[in-house]
C-alpha positions as CSV (number, residue, x, y, z in Angstrom):
1,M,11.8,28.6,-12.3
2,H,8.5,28.4,-10.2
3,N,6.5,28.2,-13.6
4,K,8.8,25.0,-14.5
5,L,7.7,23.4,-11.5
6,R,4.1,23.7,-12.4
7,Q,4.1,21.2,-15.1
8,N,1.6,19.1,-16.9
9,R,0.8,15.8,-15.6
10,G,2.5,13.8,-18.3
11,S,5.7,15.6,-17.5
12,R,5.4,15.0,-13.7
13,R,4.7,11.3,-14.4
14,L,7.9,11.3,-16.7
15,V,9.7,12.7,-13.8
16,A,8.3,10.2,-11.5
17,G,9.2,7.4,-13.7
18,W,12.8,8.5,-13.9
19,W,13.2,8.7,-10.2
20,L,11.4,5.3,-9.6
21,L,14.1,3.8,-11.8
22,A,16.7,5.5,-9.7
23,F,15.4,4.3,-6.5
24,S,14.7,0.8,-7.9
25,A,18.3,0.7,-9.0
26,L,19.4,1.6,-5.5
27,A,17.2,-1.2,-4.0
28,I,18.5,-3.8,-6.4
29,S,21.9,-2.6,-5.6
30,T,21.4,-3.3,-1.9
31,L,20.2,-6.9,-2.7
32,C,23.4,-7.3,-4.6
33,A,25.3,-6.1,-1.6
34,V,23.4,-8.6,0.6
35,L,24.7,-11.3,-2.2
36,L,28.0,-10.1,-1.8
37,V,28.0,-10.5,2.0
38,A,26.5,-14.0,1.5
39,A,29.0,-15.0,-1.1
40,R,32.0,-14.1,1.4
41,S,30.4,-15.8,4.3
42,S,30.0,-19.6,5.1
43,L,26.5,-19.3,3.8
44,L,27.1,-20.4,0.3
45,D,29.4,-23.1,-0.8
46,R,32.9,-21.9,-1.4
47,S,32.7,-23.4,-4.9
48,A,29.9,-20.7,-5.8
49,A,32.0,-18.1,-4.7
50,S,35.0,-19.3,-6.7
51,N,32.9,-19.5,-9.8
52,G,32.5,-15.6,-10.2
53,L,29.6,-15.1,-8.2
54,F,31.3,-12.5,-6.1
55,R,32.8,-10.6,-8.9
56,E,29.5,-10.5,-10.8
57,A,27.7,-9.3,-7.8
58,L,30.2,-6.6,-6.9
59,V,30.1,-5.3,-10.6
60,M,26.3,-5.2,-10.5
61,H,26.2,-3.5,-7.1
62,V,28.6,-0.7,-8.5
63,N,26.8,-0.3,-11.7
64,L,23.4,-0.2,-10.2
65,A,24.4,1.9,-7.1
66,V,26.6,4.6,-9.0
67,V,26.0,4.6,-12.8
68,V,22.2,3.8,-13.1
69,W,21.1,5.8,-10.0
70,F,23.3,9.0,-11.2
71,L,22.0,8.9,-14.7
72,A,18.5,8.3,-13.8
73,C,18.5,11.2,-11.2
74,A,20.0,13.3,-13.8
75,A,17.4,12.5,-16.5
76,G,14.7,13.1,-13.9
77,L,16.2,16.6,-13.2
78,W,16.4,17.4,-16.9
79,S,12.9,16.2,-17.6
80,L,11.7,18.4,-14.5
81,L,13.4,21.4,-15.9
82,S,12.5,20.8,-19.6
83,G,8.8,20.6,-18.8
84,S,7.8,18.6,-21.8
85,A,7.1,14.9,-21.9
86,S,7.5,13.7,-25.6
87,R,7.3,10.2,-26.9
88,L,11.1,10.1,-27.3
89,R,11.6,10.8,-23.8
90,W,9.1,8.1,-22.7
91,M,11.0,5.7,-24.9
92,A,14.4,6.5,-23.3
93,L,12.8,5.8,-19.9
94,I,11.4,2.5,-21.1
95,L,14.6,1.6,-22.9
96,S,16.6,2.6,-19.6
97,A,14.2,0.5,-17.5
98,S,14.6,-2.6,-19.8
99,G,18.2,-2.2,-19.7
100,V,18.3,-2.3,-16.0
101,M,16.0,-5.4,-16.0
102,C,18.4,-7.1,-18.3
103,M,21.3,-6.2,-15.8
């Protein structure tokens, strides 16, 4: 196990990329939570809240906070324990990050 932690530089960068994606998802989720509070308060017009802004922000908050964070952390741990950083694994990170950006 100790040898697995001493990996090459590419593998460590891949793990850092996954964990950066996980913590970015938490940060964006926090912004969605602030939007949820603003949608239910008098800061925004009630018509904006009734048009589905609250529902969309709630879904984004839960998806980013639970699903994306959990899967990105799991992929980071998997990459940490595997010890290799192939092109396929980098493409998985890039596709995951672009999916989060689309969300």
